[in-house]
N, C-alpha and C positions, 0 to 999 in steps of 0.2 A: 381240351386242356392245354395243348401245346400247338402253336402254329408258327412255322418258320417260312419266310419268303425271301428268296434271293440272297441267302446268307453266304458271305465271303469272309475268309480269315487267312491272313498271311503272317509269317514271322520273319523278322530281319535276320539274315545270315551274312554278317559282314557288310559288304557293299551291295549285296543282292537280297532278294526276298523269296521266301519259300511259300508258294500259294497252296495252302492246305485244303481249304474248302472253297469250292468254285461255283457258288450259286445254288445252295441247297434249298429246296422247297419241300416242306414236310408238315403233315397234320397228324396229330395223335389225339384221339378222343379220350375224354375222361373215362376211366375204368378199363382202358385197353392194357394188354400186356404184350409188348413188342420186343424184339431183339434187333440189335444193330450189329452187322457182321462186316468183315472186310480184312484184307491182308494188312500187315504192318505198313504204316505210312498211308493208309487209305483215308484217314481223317476221322475214324470212328471215335477215338478218345478225345480228340479236339472238339468234335460235335457234342459229346457228352459233357465236357467241361463247360461249354457255352450254355447248354441247357441247364446245367447246375449253377450257373452264374459264378463259376470259378474262374472264368476267362471271358473277355469281351470279344465282340466281333467287329469287323471293319466296315462292312456294308450289309444292307438288308435289314429285315425286321424280325423280331422274336417276341411273340406274345405268350405269356404264361397265365392261364386262367383269365384270359381277356385283358391282361395288364401288359402294356408294351414295356419290354425290358430295355432300358437305355443305360448309358454309362452311370455307374454308381461308385461312391467311395466304399472302402472296405467295410465300414460300419453299417452302411445301408445294405450292402450286399449280404453281409452276415445275418442281419435281421430278416431280410427277405427269405434267405435260404432256410433259416430256422423255422419260419412260419409255413413254408410251402414244400420243402424238399427234404427227403431223407436219403443218405448216401450209404452204399455198401461197397467195399473195396476188396480187391483180390488179396491184399496184404493185411486185411482186417483193420489196420490203423487204430488198434487199441493202445491206451496209455499204459506202459509197462508197469508203472509203480502204483497204479490204481486197481482195485479189485473189480470183479465183474459188475457188481452193483453200482459202483462209482462210475465205471465206464458207461453203463447204460443210462445213468442219471444225468450225464454231462450236458446234453442239450437243454435240460430244464434249468440248469444253472444260469444260462444266458437269457432265460425268461424270468429271472429274478424270483423263482419259486424256492421256498424254504428248503433247507437240507432235509428236514424230516419228511416233507411231502414228496420231494423228488426221489428220495431213497425208497419210500413206500411204493411209489408208482413203479420204480425200477424193479422192485421185488415182484410186483404183479406181472410185469412183462417177462421176467425171468421164469416165473412159474408157468406162464402160458407157453413158454418154449422149453419146458422141462428141465430148467437149469437152476431152480431156486436153491438147491442144496450146494451149488457152486458159487453162490453170491459173494462169499468172502475170499475166493481164490483169485490169485493174480493170473494174468494171461499166460505166464510161463508154466503154469500148472495145468493148463487146459489143452485139449486136442485141437486140431485144426477145425473140425466140425463144430466143437463147442465155441471156439472163438468166433466163427462166422455166425452162429446163432446169437451170440452176444451182440455182434455188430448189427444184426437184423433187429434185435430188440432196441438197440440204441437208435436205429433209423426210424423206428415206429413210435417211440415214446412221445415225440412232439406232435403226433397225429398228422403227418404230412399228407398232402394231396398227391404227391408224386414220389416214387422211390426210383433212384438212379443207381444201378448196380454195374460196376466196372469189373468185368471178369470175376464174378462172385464165386465161381467154382474152380478158378484156375489153379489154386493151390491145394485142391482137395482130391482125394481118390474118387473113383467112379461112384461107389455106393453113397458116400457122403455127399457128393455133388447132387445126386438124385434126391437125397433127403432135403438138401437146401432148396432145390427147385420145387419140391412139394410144398415147403413152407412159403416160398414166394408166390406160388399159385394160390395158396390159401389167403395170403395177404391181398392178392389181387381180387379175390372173391369178396373181400370186405369193401370193394369199391375204389381201392387205391390204384392209380395208374402206375404200372411198373415198366421200366425201360432197362433192358439188359444189354450191355456190350459183351460179346463173346466171340471166340473163334471156333467154338465147338458146335458141330452140326446137331448132335443129340441134345444139347442144351437149347439151342435155337428152336428145335422142334417141340419144345415144351411151352412155346409162346404162340400167341394167336396170329402174329404177323411178323414177317422177316423183312428187314431193310438191309440191303447190301450196298456198301460203298466201294468205289474203286477210283483212285486218283482224285479224290475230293468231290466226286459227284455220286448221285444215287443211280446205280445201275439196275437195282431191283427193289420193288416195294409192293409186296403182295401178301394176301392172306395165306397163312400156312396150311396147306392141305394135309400135312402130317401132324397137325396139332395133337399133342398128348395131354390129357387132363391129369390132374393130381391123382396119385395112386390111392390116396386116403383122404377122407374129410376130417381126420382127427390129428393131423400133424401140427396144427396150430390151434390149440383149444381156446375158445372164447368164453368158457364158463368160469 
């Protein structure tokens, strides 16, 4: 699903350059669930932004579903992201003045789907995540766990091939974090590739493979011998 070869990324810092990624080679197969770890400044968020086509790279090649990702304008990048990638963020990134249903439905707006159809589909996803009764509530009226479930529903509604999650449990308590990971594992069982950036060992141990970055290079890339499966098969109902 994802292949990266010799990936480099630098940022200009005044008259000098900060070399963040220093020749990353990486393969992630369709249907895998992997975590990317590393200390602050290791390059993990930069790598995730490039994989999500939110940022470009300087050198090297990036293939997504066998398509070579090259420089795109914002319109092209947005269209590609909407067709292939769903995003989940630590800060949820919900629109404060839109209710839960409208937040979930938003990606379908960019696919020119009618309001009636996109709201209907949004309600279906909210129901699958146990939040249908909260459809008309604003984000300010919801708990952190509820906000993240809404963010997950929004990420899934476009039926992406890849979910990119940047510290999806970073703003949550331990129990809610495990519930969110249960949901993401169930999403992965649907055949969706899931890539999680995290600094938490217990969250990383809920994925099949751990990739660890240090100073812009991969220092560890191996299957997770402590992999923990989802606690329940009913956290994300498909009925």
